[in-house]
C-alpha positions in Angstrom: 39.2 -24.1 -63.2 35.7 -22.9 -62.6 35.2 -25.8 -60.1 38.4 -24.9 -58.3 37.3 -21.2 -58.0 33.9 -22.4 -56.7 35.5 -24.6 -54.1 37.8 -21.8 -53.1 34.9 -19.3 -52.7 33.0 -21.9 -50.7 36.0 -22.6 -48.4 36.5 -18.8 -47.9 32.9 -18.4 -47.1 33.1 -21.2 -44.6 36.2 -19.7 -43.0 34.5 -16.3 -42.8 31.5 -17.8 -41.1 33.7 -19.7 -38.6 35.5 -16.5 -37.8 32.1 -14.8 -37.4 31.0 -17.5 -35.0 34.1 -17.2 -32.9 33.6 -13.4 -32.7 30.0 -13.8 -31.8 30.9 -16.3 -29.1 33.5 -13.9 -27.7 30.9 -11.1 -27.8 28.3 -13.3 -26.1 30.7 -14.1 -23.2 31.5 -10.5 -22.8 27.8 -9.6 -22.7 27.2 -12.3 -20.1 29.9 -10.8 -17.9 28.5 -7.3 -18.3 25.0 -8.6 -17.5 26.3 -10.3 -14.4 28.1 -7.1 -13.3 25.0 -5.0 -14.0 22.8 -7.4 -12.0 25.2 -7.2 -9.0 25.2 -3.4 -9.2 21.4 -3.3 -9.4 21.2 -5.6 -6.3 23.6 -3.5 -4.4 21.7 -0.3 -5.3 18.4 -2.0 -4.2 19.9 -3.0 -0.9 21.2 0.5 -0.3 17.9 2.0 -1.3 16.0 -0.4 1.0 18.4 0.5 3.9 17.9 4.2 3.2 14.2 3.7 3.1 14.2 2.0 6.5 16.5 4.6 7.9 14.3 7.4 6.8 11.1 5.8 8.2 12.9 5.0 11.5 13.5 8.7 12.0 10.0 10.0 10.9 7.4 10.9 13.5 3.8 11.9 13.1 2.2 15.0 14.8 1.9 13.1 18.1 5.6 11.9 18.0 4.8 8.3 17.1 6.9 6.6 14.5 5.4 6.6 10.9 4.4 3.1 9.8 6.2 2.1 6.6 3.4 -0.4 5.8 0.9 2.5 5.6 2.9 5.2 4.0 5.4 5.6 1.1 8.0 8.1 0.2 7.0 10.0 -3.0 9.4 12.1 -5.0 7.8 14.6 -7.4 9.3 15.7 -10.7 10.3 19.1 -9.2 12.4 17.4 -6.5 10.0 17.6 -3.6 9.7 14.6 -1.3 6.5 13.7 0.4 5.3 11.0 2.7 1.8 9.9 1.5 -0.6 7.0 2.3 -0.1 4.0 0.2 -3.6 4.0 -1.2 -3.0 7.5 -2.6 0.3 6.5 -4.1 -1.3 3.6 -6.0 -4.0 5.8 -7.4 -1.4 8.4 -8.4 0.7 5.7 -10.1 -2.3 4.7 -12.2 -2.9 8.3 -13.2 0.8 8.7 -14.2 0.6 5.4 -16.2 -2.4 6.7 -18.1 -0.7 10.0 -18.9 2.4 8.1 -20.2 0.2 5.9 -22.4 -1.6 9.0 -23.8 1.7 10.6 -24.7 2.8 7.5 -26.6 
């Protein structure tokens, strides 16, 4: 009788584990689909942002009316919502300062 109960418990454990494996496989497939959809959305947003970036720079002019070179300048958005066009070398140094501030806060 004890051996029968032991075998029954073992069989139940195996069945539960098999059910868990099936559930996890279903969850994995669902997560793969979600990941794929998120990747597509991110790529679309990147394309739209890139297009917007080029559109903005195509309309910008300096003091003499010449187009602003997107290779030399970047669009910078501050935390208060202000938008600036700044030279790339200044943007890189500002990024480094922001990263240092974030690290100190952690």
